[in-house]
N, C-alpha and C positions, 0 to 999 in steps of 0.2 A: 032376905039376903041383902047385904050390903054391897054396893057398888063403889068402888074406889076409882075416882074419874082419872088418875094416873095410869092405870093399867087397862091393857085393851081387853075388848070383849072376846070370850072364847071362840067364836066365830071367826074372828080377825086373825087371832093366833093360829088357828087350824089352817087357815088360807096361807099364811107366811109359811107354817110349816110344809106344807104341799109344795110350794114353790121353791122351798129351800132343798127339799128332798131330790128334786130335779136337777140340781146343780152342784158341780164339786164345791167342797167346802173351802178351798183356797180362793175361789172365784167370788164368793160371799165375803170372806175377811178382807180381799183387796178392795171390795167396793167400800166396805163399812170402813177401812181404814182411811180410803181416798175422802170419804165424807167427814171423818173424824178430823183430818188435816184441813179442812175448809170451813169449820165452825165458827171461826172468828175469836176475837178476846172481848173483855169489857170495854177496852179502849177502841177497838175497831170490831164493831158489832156487825153480823150477817143476817140478813132477812131470809127466813126460811118460810115465810107464811105461804106462798104461791109454789107448790112441789111443780107443776106443769113449767113453770118459767124458770126455776133453779136448777131443774133436772138439765134441761136444754141447754142452760148457759154455763153450768159448771162442770158436767160430767161429759165422758166420752167413751165410745167404745164398749167394753163388756160391762164398765161400772154402770153406764147409761142404760144399756139393755136390762140389766139387774133390776136396778131402779125402778125403771117404768113397769117391770113385772110385778113388783111388789106395790107400787102406788096404785 
């Protein structure tokens, strides 16, 4: 079997789906859109290497709660 590094392991995908199944779709979409809006640009890059740090600094409320569940 070939493992393509850009794709998650099935176990990670299953865990994410279980988390998502327990929340309204709108909550997940709102969190996704919030993070998408914070992504930065080539001219103004954003460091995403430490999730424990950026989740705490950049997110709040429901978005932070959902992101910590996933992380």
